[in-house]
C-alpha positions in Angstrom: 153.3 153.0 68.1 154.9 153.7 71.4 153.3 153.9 74.9 154.7 155.6 77.9 154.2 153.3 80.9 153.9 155.3 84.1 156.3 152.8 85.8 158.7 151.7 83.0 158.7 154.8 80.7 158.6 154.9 76.9 158.2 151.4 75.3 157.3 149.8 72.0 153.7 148.7 71.6 154.9 145.1 71.2 155.5 145.0 75.0 151.8 145.5 75.7 148.7 143.3 75.2 145.6 145.2 74.0 142.5 144.2 76.0 139.8 146.4 74.5 137.5 149.3 75.3 137.8 150.7 78.8 134.0 150.3 79.2 134.9 146.8 80.4 135.7 148.3 83.7 132.1 149.2 84.3 130.8 145.7 85.1 127.1 145.0 85.7 126.0 144.4 89.3 126.5 140.7 90.3 122.7 140.4 90.6 122.0 141.9 87.2 120.0 139.9 84.7 121.9 137.4 82.5 121.2 139.5 79.4 123.1 142.5 81.0 126.1 140.2 81.6 125.9 138.8 78.1 125.8 142.3 76.6 128.7 143.4 78.7 130.8 140.4 77.7 130.0 140.2 74.0 128.8 143.6 72.6 131.6 145.9 71.6 131.7 149.3 69.8 134.4 149.8 67.2 134.7 153.6 67.1 137.0 155.5 64.8 138.6 158.4 66.7 139.4 159.1 70.3 138.9 156.2 72.6 139.9 154.9 76.1 141.4 151.4 76.1 142.8 148.9 78.4 146.4 147.7 77.8 148.4 145.2 79.8 152.2 145.7 80.1 152.9 142.0 79.6 156.6 142.3 78.8 157.3 144.9 81.5 155.9 145.7 84.9 152.6 143.7 84.4 150.5 146.7 85.1 147.0 147.4 83.6 147.0 150.7 81.8 144.3 153.1 80.6 145.3 154.5 77.3 143.5 157.3 75.6 144.3 157.4 71.9 143.0 158.1 68.5 142.3 154.8 66.6 142.7 156.5 63.2 146.0 158.3 63.7 147.3 156.3 66.7 148.2 159.5 68.5 148.4 158.7 72.3 146.9 161.4 74.5 147.4 159.8 77.9 148.5 156.6 79.7 147.7 156.0 83.3 147.5 153.1 85.7 144.0 151.6 85.8 143.8 151.8 89.7 144.1 155.6 89.4 141.3 155.9 86.9 137.5 156.2 87.4 135.7 153.7 85.2 133.0 156.1 84.2 
């Protein structure tokens, strides 16, 4: 699989570190109950199909990226810098 970093261009997947579902960007309020924080930290969906994920360009520009891709076919629909993306 290849990802096109907005800064570095087309790169092999091995340059990137997969962090997980982009839902992690939607943190609970700091004053939220402990259970909300525990759920945010430990509960994960594992969908088949189109997802939004966080990837870190570890062997490149060290940017955090939002990757929209299909987890079944590995087709990549978009790659953008996280700072440009709305978490919702």
